[in-house]
N, C-alpha and C positions, 0 to 999 in steps of 0.2 A: 718075118719082117724083111722088106727089101733093103739090101745094103746100099749105101751111098758114100760119097766122099765127105770128109769133114774139112772145112776150110777154117784156118785160124788167121784172122786179119789183124792189121796193125791199127785199126780204128774204125769208128762208126761210118765215116765218110766212105771208106773203101768197101765196107760191108754193104752199104746201100748201093754203091756203084755195081758191085757184083750181082746184087739182086736185080737191078735195072737191066743188066746185060743177060740176065737169066742163066748165069753160070750155076749149074746144078750142084746140090749138096747142102748140108747143114753148115751154118756160119757161126763161128765162135769169135767174138770180138775181144781183142786184148786191149784193155783200157789203161793198164798201169804204165808209169813212166819210171822204170827202175834205174835209169841212168843217174838219178838223184836220190839221195837218202839212204839210210841203213837198209840192209837186206839180210836175210838169213837163208842158208842153203836150201832148207826144206820148204818149198813154196806152199805146199798143201799142209800148213800147220798153223796153230794158234799163235805161235811165236812170230811167224812171218806177218800175220795179220796185225798183231799188236805193234810190231816194229814199224810197219808201213803206216798204220793209222797215226802213230805218234809223229812221224815225220810230216805227213800231209797236213796234220792239224797245226803243227808248230810253224811250218814255213808257208803254207798256202791257206790256212784257216779252213781246211776241208776235212770232213769226217768220212772215213772209209766205211761203207756199208758192208758189213761182214756177210750178211745174207746174200746181197747182190753179188759180191765178189765170188762166193762159193757157188752160187747158182750159175754164174757165167761159165764155170769150168765143168759143170755137170756132164756135158757130152763126153768128156774124157773118162768118165766113170762107166761109160757104155761103149767101149771101143769095139765090141763085137758087132755093133750096128754099122760099122764103117769098113770100107775096102781100103782106104788110104787116108793120109792126112796131108793137106797142102798148106804150107806156111807162106803168108803173103807179107813180106817185110822189105824195107827199103835200104838204101846204101849207107845211111847215116848211123852215128853212134846211138842215138835215141832208139832206133829200131833194132840195132844189133844187140844191145843189152837185153831188150825184150825178147829177141829171137833166141839167144842162148838160154834165157830163162824158160821160154816155152818148150824148147827141146829138152831141157833138164826136167821140167815137170812131166813131160811125156815119159821120159825114162824112169823117173821116180815112181810113176804109176805102172811101170813095167808093161807098157803098151808095145805090142809087137806088130806093127803095121808099116807098110812102105811110107816113107816121109819124103815129100817133095818140097822144093823151095822155088817161089817166084820172087825175084828181087829186081827192083828197078834201079836205075842209075844213069849211066851214059846211054844216049840214044843215037844210033848212027845217023849222021847228017845234021845233028842238032848240037848246039852248044849248051854247056851247063849240065847239071844233074837233075833228073826228073823223079818226082815221087809217083807212086802207083796211081793215085787219084788224078794226077796231071796228065796221064796218058790218054789218048783218044781210044775209042773202042777197039779199033784194029790193032793198035799197038799193045793194048792190054791182052787181047786174045792171043797175039803172037807170043807175048811173054808167057802166057798160060800154056800154050802148046809146047813151048820150049822149056818148060819147068824142069828143074834138075832133081833127080832122085839122089837124096843124101845117102852116102854109104856109111858103114859102121865107123870108119875113121872120122868122118865128118861129125857124126853124132857124139863120139867119144871126145872129140876136140871141143865141141860146144859145151859139153858137160864139164870138162876140165876148166874151161874159161869161166864158167859160172862159179865154180868152186874158188878160183883165184879171185874173182870179183868180190865174192863174199868173205874173202880172207884178208890177211894183213900185209901181204907183200905183193903189190901190184907191179913191181919190176919183173915178176915172173911172166908178165904179158910179153915182154920184149922178144923172147925166143919164138913166139908165135906170129910175130909181125910178118915174117917172110915165109912162114910154113905154108906149103901148097894145100889147098882145100877147095871145096865147092863154094866157099864164101868169098866171092870176088873182091868185096870191099872191106874185108875184115882187117887187113893190115892198116889201111887208112884210118879205120875207126879206133884201133888200139893205139896208134900214134896220137890221134886226137885226144883220146882219153888221158894219156900220160901228160899231155900238155895242158890239161885242165887244171893241174896243180899249179900253185904259185911258182913263177920263175924265180930262180935263186938270186937274180939281180934286182928285178923290179917288184917282185911279189905279185905280178899279174899273171893270170892264166892267159892262154892264147886268145880266147874269145874276148876276155876283158881288155886285152891290149888292142884287139881289132876295133872294139867299141870306141876307145879313146882316139885311135887313128882316124876313124870315120868322122868324129867330131872335129879333129884337127884339119883334115883335108877337104871337108865338104861344108857347105852351108846347111846346117841342121837347125830347123826352126823350133823344135820341141822334142820332148821325150817320145811322143807318139810318132813323130817323123823319124826319129832315131830308131825306134822299134821296127819300122818298115824297112829301113836300110839293113839292119842286122838280120832280119828274117830272110832277106834275099841274098845276103853275103856272109853266111856263117859256115860255108864249107861242109865238113862232114859231121857237124854236130846235130842238126835236125831238131833243135829246140823249138818249143811252142811259145805262144804269146806270153803265158804266165811266167815261164822260166826266164825269158828275155827281160820282161818288165822287172822282175825281182833283181836280176843282175844289173840293170841300168840304175835302179834305186840304190844298190849297194856301192855304186861308183860315184854317187853324188859329190863326194869330197873332191873330185878331180875337175869338175866343170861348173860354170855359172851360166846364167842366161842374161845376155846383154843385147838390147835392141832387137828382141825377138829372134835371137840366135844363140845356140849353145856354143860356149867357147871354153877351151881348157884354161884352168887357172895354173898357178905356179906348180902346185903339186902334180897336176896332170902332165905338164911338160917334164917335170923331174921323173915321173914314172916312165914316160916313153923313152927318156934318155938313160934310164937305169941307174940314176944317181942315188936312189934310196929304195930300200925294200919296204913296200907298203902292205905286205900281206896281213899284218895284224890290224891295220887301220881299216881295211876293206871289210865290210860286214858280210862276209861270205864264208861261213864256217860249216858248209855242207859236209855230210858224209857221202862218200862214193862207195856203195856196197859195204865193205868191212873196214874202211879207213876214213878218217876225217881229213879233208883236204889240207888243213893247216898243220897236220903232223908231218907232211912231206913237201919238198920243193923240187922242181924240175931243174936239173943242172944241164945247161946246154952243152958244155964242154964234155962232160961225162956221158951225156945222152941217157940219163936215167934219173930216177927219183932218189933224193937223199933226205935223210931225216932232218927235220927242222932242228936247229941247235938246241932249243929248249926241250926237245923230245929225243935227243941223241944220247940217251943213257939207259 
């Protein structure tokens, strides 16, 4: 059998784009969104499937198709068919959690092949951060030609970060924020992750606060209008429509609709001013890997997560 490359992409849109551009090799599409919900360290396990299915069903009313999930990863069981693996992931937290999981799965399967990374973000001469599917053909080919071969330290780092994410102490991420590696945007993503936890003053995560600030500073006509704002101004999170919609709904207690405009109510203003900690009132009790977000709060002064008082024993 002729050997070829294996490409692991961050979604169907990019997989189709690579096919259109006739980039050779087999394509494996990574569909999971591991930046939300419980995870277990061993990805190729029944425990992992059961954990993910329970999360997706509870929060998004989606059932994980176990056969489809396993079938998608079958190429990794035939590593001898490939000369190398190229990972196509973006600058944001959504992609980086999936990226470290993908590398961990490759290592769990003891695959010994060169592994390359194509990662988009800042484009010379342009403002903002760009996803891979947003690049034109020339830009994408340039990224591909300049792909980075991950060394053993990069792979060990990714595996360690996945273990931390599945564990109980996410403060362990802090020492890796400034650690040199081939993952250009990793530090930004780790900082963004820690600030997803409730702020110790307001009880709002960074993105939740940003949502309220958008309502306060702009004329927002509806939740759908608000969704568009957030998708375009979410920084290093990379959340999709479903995630943002769920977050907006969880913040209902902070705003009302008056004269076809969303406006902050008293609680919304108090939250922005940090006059009260609203963490237990917000309907956002997600797990992030191995911890529940309500078990910890981010302390700005100490620049770290601290246990929520009710859990500090």
